[in-house]
Every structure is written in C-alpha cells, then in structure tokens.
C-alpha positions in Angstrom: 1.3 -1.5 1.5 -2.4 -1.3 1.8 -2.8 -5.0 1.1 -3.2 -7.3 -1.9 -4.6 -5.7 -5.0 -8.1 -6.7 -5.9 -8.9 -8.9 -8.9 -9.8 -6.9 -12.1 -13.2 -8.6 -12.2 -14.2 -7.2 -8.8 -12.8 -3.7 -9.2 -15.0 -0.7 -8.5 -15.8 1.7 -11.4 -14.0 5.0 -11.3 -15.5 7.3 -8.7 -16.2 10.9 -9.1 -14.3 13.6 -7.3 -17.3 14.3 -5.2 -17.7 10.7 -4.1 -14.1 10.3 -3.0 -13.1 13.8 -2.0 -15.5 15.8 0.0 -19.0 14.5 0.4 -20.8 14.2 3.8 -20.5 10.7 5.3 -24.2 10.1 4.7 -23.6 10.2 0.9 -21.0 7.5 1.1 -22.2 5.1 3.8 -25.7 6.0 4.8 -24.4 7.3 8.1 -23.7 10.8 9.4 -20.8 9.6 11.6 -17.3 10.2 10.2 -16.1 7.0 11.7 -18.8 5.0 9.9 -17.7 6.7 6.6 -14.1 5.5 7.3 -15.3 2.0 8.2 -17.2 2.0 4.8 -14.0 2.9 3.0 -12.0 0.1 4.6 -14.4 -2.6 3.5 -14.7 -1.7 -0.2 -11.7 -3.7 -1.3 -10.8 -7.3 -1.1 -7.4 -6.7 0.3 -8.8 -5.3 3.6 -8.8 -8.6 5.5 -5.0 -7.9 6.0 -5.5 -4.3 7.0 -8.4 -4.8 9.4 -8.0 -8.4 10.4 -9.6 -9.7 13.7 -6.0 -9.9 15.0 -5.6 -6.1 15.0 -5.8 -4.8 18.6 -9.0 -3.0 19.3 -7.0 0.0 20.5 -5.6 0.5 17.0 -8.7 -0.2 14.9 -10.0 3.4 14.6 -6.5 4.7 13.7 -5.8 2.0 11.2 -9.2 2.6 9.6 -8.6 6.4 9.4 -5.1 6.0 7.9 -6.2 3.3 5.5 -9.2 5.4 4.3 -6.7 8.2 3.5 -4.4 5.9 1.6 -7.2 4.2 -0.3 -9.0 7.4 -1.2 -5.8 9.1 -2.4 -4.9 6.0 -4.4 -8.3 6.0 -6.1 -8.0 9.7 -7.0 -4.7 8.9 -8.7 -5.6 5.6 -10.4 -9.2 5.7 -11.3 -9.4 8.8 -13.6 -8.0 7.2 -16.7 -4.8 7.3 -18.7 -5.2 10.2 -21.2 -3.4 13.5 -20.6 -6.7 15.1 -19.6 -7.4 12.3 -17.2 -4.0 12.8 -15.6 -4.6 16.5 -15.3 -7.9 15.8 -13.6 -6.2 13.4 -11.2 -3.6 16.1 -10.3 -6.3 18.6 -9.6 -8.1 16.1 -7.3 -4.9 15.3 -5.5 -4.1 19.0 -5.0 -7.5 19.5 -3.5 -7.0 16.4 -1.3 -3.6 17.8 -0.2 -5.3 21.1 0.8 -7.7 19.1 2.9 -4.8 17.3 4.6 -3.2 20.7 5.4 -6.5 21.9 6.9 -6.6 18.7 8.9 -3.2 19.3 10.4 -4.2 23.0 11.0 -7.0 21.6 13.3 -9.6 22.6 10.7 -10.8 19.4 9.1 -14.0 19.6 7.0 -14.6 16.4 5.2 -15.7 13.3 7.2 -12.5 11.4 6.3 -10.3 14.2 7.6 -12.4 14.7 10.7 -11.8 11.1 11.6 -8.1 11.3 10.6 -7.6 14.4 12.7 -8.6 12.5 15.8 -6.1 9.8 15.0 -3.4 12.4 14.4 -4.0 13.9 17.8 -4.2 10.6 19.6 -1.0 9.1 18.1 1.0 12.3 17.5 1.4 11.6 13.8 3.6 13.9 11.7 2.5 15.2 8.3 5.5 13.9 6.4 4.4 10.3 5.6 1.0 11.6 4.3 2.8 14.2 2.1 5.2 11.6 0.7 2.3 9.4 -0.2 0.6 12.2 -2.1 4.0 13.0 -3.8 4.0 9.4 -5.1 0.5 9.6 -6.4 1.3 12.8 -8.2 4.4 11.2 -9.6 2.2 8.5 -11.1 0.6 11.2 -13.3 4.0 12.4 -14.6 6.1 9.2 -14.7 4.7 6.0 -16.4 8.0 4.2 -17.2 11.0 3.2 -15.1 14.5 2.4 -16.5 16.3 0.9 -13.5 15.7 -1.0 -10.3 17.0 1.9 -8.3 14.3 4.2 -9.8 11.6 1.7 -8.7 13.0 1.5 -5.2 13.2 5.3 -5.0 9.5 5.5 -6.0 8.6 3.0 -3.3 10.2 5.3 -0.6 7.2 7.6 -1.3 4.5 5.2 -2.5 4.9 2.4 0.1 7.4 3.0 2.9 5.4 5.9 4.5 2.5 3.4 5.1 4.8 1.2 7.1 6.1 4.2 9.1 2.5 5.2 9.9 1.6 1.7 11.0 4.6 1.6 13.4 3.7 5.1 14.7 0.1 4.0 15.3 1.5 1.0 17.3 3.5 3.4 19.4 7.0 2.6 18.0 9.6 5.4 18.0 10.5 5.7 14.3 11.5 8.6 12.2 8.9 9.6 9.6 11.5 9.7 6.8 15.0 8.8 7.7 16.2 5.1 7.7 18.1 5.7 10.9 16.9 2.6 12.9 16.8 -1.1 12.4 13.0 -0.9 12.7 12.7 1.7 9.9 15.0 -0.3 7.6 13.1 -3.5 8.1 9.8 -1.8 7.7 10.9 -0.2 4.4 12.2 -3.5 3.1 8.9 -5.2 3.6 6.8 -2.3 2.3 9.0 -1.9 -0.8 8.9 -5.7 -1.5 5.1 -5.8 -1.1 4.7 -2.8 -3.4 6.9 -4.3 -6.1 5.4 -7.8 -6.2 1.9 -6.2 -6.3 3.1 -4.2 -9.4 4.4 -7.3 -11.1 1.2 -9.2 -10.3 -0.7 -6.5 -12.2 1.6 -5.8 -15.2 -1.2 -6.4 -17.7 -3.8 -4.3 -15.9 -1.4 -1.4 -15.3 -0.4 -1.4 -19.0 -3.9 -1.6 -20.4 -5.9 0.6 -18.0 -3.3 3.1 -16.9 -0.5 3.0 -19.5 2.0 2.4 -16.7 4.9 0.0 -16.6 6.7 -0.9 -13.4 9.3 -3.1 -15.0 12.7 -1.4 -15.2 13.4 -1.3 -19.0 17.2 -1.1 -18.8 17.4 -4.1 -16.4 14.9 -6.3 -18.2 14.9 -5.3 -21.9 11.1 -5.1 -21.7 9.7 -1.8 -23.0 6.1 -0.8 -23.1 6.2 -1.4 -26.9 7.5 -4.9 -26.4 4.8 -5.6 -23.8 2.0 -4.4 -26.1 3.3 -6.3 -29.1 3.2 -9.5 -27.1 0.1 -8.8 -25.1 -2.3 -11.1 -26.8 -0.4 -13.6 -29.0 2.9 -14.3 -27.3 5.3 -16.7 -28.9 7.1 -19.3 -26.8 10.3 -17.2 -27.2 8.4 -14.1 -25.9 7.1 -16.0 -22.9 10.6 -17.3 -22.1 12.1 -13.8 -22.5 9.5 -12.3 -20.1 10.1 -15.1 -17.5 13.8 -14.6 -17.7 13.4 -10.8 -17.2 10.9 -11.1 -14.2 12.6 -13.9 -12.3 15.6 -11.9 -11.1 13.3 -9.0 -10.1 11.2 -11.3 -7.9 14.4 -12.8 -6.5 15.4 -9.2 -5.4 12.0 -8.7 -3.8 12.6 -12.0 -1.9 15.9 -10.6 -0.7 14.0 -7.5 0.7 11.5 -9.8 2.4 14.3 -11.8 4.0 15.9 -8.5 5.1 12.7 -7.5 6.9 11.2 -10.8 7.9 11.9 -10.5 11.6 10.2 -7.2 11.9 7.3 -8.7 13.9 9.7 -9.5 16.8 10.8 -5.8 17.0 7.3 -4.3 17.5 5.0 -4.4 20.5 3.5 -7.8 21.1 -0.1 -6.9 20.4 0.8 -5.7 16.9 3.3 -8.5 16.0 0.6 -10.7 14.4 -0.8 -8.0 12.0 2.8 -7.1 11.1 3.5 -10.7 10.4 0.5 -10.7 8.0 2.1 -7.9 5.9 5.4 -9.9 5.7 3.5 -13.0 4.8 1.4 -11.2 2.1 4.6 -10.1 0.4 6.0 -13.7 0.6 2.8 -15.3 -0.7 2.4 -12.9 -3.6 6.0 -13.6 -4.7 5.2 -17.3 -4.4 2.1 -16.9 -6.5 4.1 -15.1 -9.3 6.6 -18.0 -9.2 3.9 -20.6 -9.4 2.5 -18.9 -12.5 6.0 -19.3 -14.0 6.3 -15.5 -14.0 3.8 -15.2 -16.8 2.1 -12.2 -15.3 1.7 -10.3 -18.6 -0.9 -13.0 -19.6 -2.3 -14.2 -16.3 -2.8 -12.6 -13.0 -1.5 -14.7 -10.1 -3.6 -14.5 -7.0 -3.2 -15.5 -3.3 -6.2 -17.8 -3.1 -8.7 -18.2 -0.3 -7.0 -21.3 1.3 -3.7 -19.4 1.4 -5.4 -16.4 2.9 -7.0 -18.6 5.6 -3.6 -20.2 6.2 -2.1 -16.7 6.6 -4.7 -15.8 9.3 -4.0 -19.1 11.0 -0.3 -18.4 11.0 -0.8 -14.9 12.4 -2.9 -16.4 15.1 -0.1 -18.7 16.0 2.3 -15.7 16.1 -0.1 -14.0 18.6 -0.5 -17.1 20.8 3.3 -17.6 20.8 3.7 -14.1 22.2 6.0 -12.8 19.5 7.1 -9.2 19.6 8.5 -7.0 22.3 6.9 -6.0 25.6 6.0 -2.4 26.1 8.9 -2.0 28.5 11.5 -3.1 25.9 10.0 -1.8 22.7 11.0 1.7 21.6 7.9 3.7 22.3 7.1 7.1 21.0 5.3 9.8 23.0 1.6 10.3 22.3 -0.3 13.5 22.4 -0.5 16.6 20.4 0.3 16.3 16.6 3.5 17.4 15.1 3.4 21.0 13.8 
C-alpha cells in the first residue's frame, strides 16, 4: 500500500545491493544526514504524492518517510534483481541481509542510514517488529511463489504484503491497533483497503509482472487464465481471447470493490489530522479500479493509469475532507501509548 505503481516507462533500472542496502547517505543523496537519505528515497517514485502529500501532518512526516523508505527499499530488493533462479537467490540473500539490519535496528544498534532514521521512528511511536517482519516474509514469498490458484491465496498473500503497511500507518497516527490480529473494526477496515489497493495494482500491471518478473497474480482456478495462456495471447490476442480475459478479470475487480466498500469509512475512525491522507489511500484504490474498468479490463495489453487530472481531483477531495473535519478527535479515537519500542 505504498501508492500507485509507476509507469513502466519511468521505472528506475535495477539497483545494486550496495545502493539499496547499506551505503552511507552521502552515496545515495549527496547528504550525510540519514533523514535526507530517507527523504531522497521517498521522492524516487511517482506514487509518492499519495504517501507524502502536503496534507500529511507535519508531526508524522519523518515517521512516514522512514517507514516508506523501508518498504520501498525492501520492495526493490525483491523485485529489481530479475526473474531467473539465480536472480531470485540473489534477492533472497539481499532480503536476508536487510532482515539482519532490521533486527539490529530493533536491538538499538542500527548501522545503515535508513535504519538509523527508522530506529528514531520506532522509538518515538513505539512500533513493534511484527509488521516489518511480515513485509519481508511477503517479499521472500515472491521469490518462491510466482503463481496463485485461488482468490483466498491472493488475499492470504496480501496479509503479509499489504496489510502490515496499513497497520504501521495507523500506529504512526497513534491509533491503538494490533500489529497482526484483526480484532478491531479499525484493523479490519484497514486490511480491506490495503488488500484492495494491492490487488488492483497487481491487475493494473499484469503484463509487466509477467514479462519482467514471471509472476502472475491472477488466480488460475478462479479465472481459467494460466501463465501459458497469458503468454500465448500476449501480443496477438484474438477477439475471443480479449473477451475471455475481460470476463475473467471483471469479477475480481468487483471483489476488490467490495473490499473498498467494506473499508471506505476508515477515515472517520482515525484522528482528524490523518483522515485526509487515509482518504487518499481509499480513493487511490477506488480510482485504480475505475481505471481498469474504463480500459474494459484489457490490462494484459494496455496499462490503465490514474491520470494527472484525477490525481489533482484526489488531492482536492482530500482537502475537502480535511476542511470538513472528518475523523475522530484525540479524546474519542483509540490512541496507543508512545514511548520505548516493543521488544
């Protein structure tokens, strides 16, 4: 749930392990300050206007930047190495090193600039390690699992690849939410939005994931679309193939819309100063689903995008949410204690 996926034409080339893993900040951003390195990491991708929008409260910006940099860097380690068995082994090795750095961070011994910055956020907001671990579990799963058979398998994957991001956002905002269990309305609605946003982003990028990463996030048993079928019809689809693909994807997007509807009132459950940025996440999921629908679900052959006017409309809508005073006051919102990090 780190935002809308960037266009293929604007993607960065694969980065070396040194670049994304353990170099001094001066190598990455021209600055020796860890926070500047983190700020650099949060502006490399087009999706960041959602993550670091002007509507984000100033009190949360350093924490959001630190958590986003962790998510983005780990995602790059997992995704940008290639699709061969050797590439995946290299990704696993890089992720293992990254996990060791995370453990050092929680042991109050961070070394790399990213983790020095993250450690300060962990201390300030009393963040537990579980959401970070679950994200790394998902990125490692990507190296072992490239096909999914059922909807339930995709949703299960999202409990590690997407839902932890929502939990971290809520914790940064001061909400009292369990790092893993779906024991509260807040957690359930957050998970619904995070999973929906994850899935529509996958279906927006079916072609790229197939070609560049040999991954398919379409449940084969539910859709009848195998990787072999997708490759056969990749460049010269018949009208029947286009119709079959549309009929397979349409019910999946409808299920994602059900998840969006389930979580759409999440902004009213969070503190007022974070309601507008949370509304942006909800709207990003809704707008991405709408873009897929406008493209007649033909995402294997064309990548639907949320265009600039729509993005500006989203910011305008979020501004209206803020001015309307949506969300809960600090006296009524469920607030977690701040202080020392979880062991």
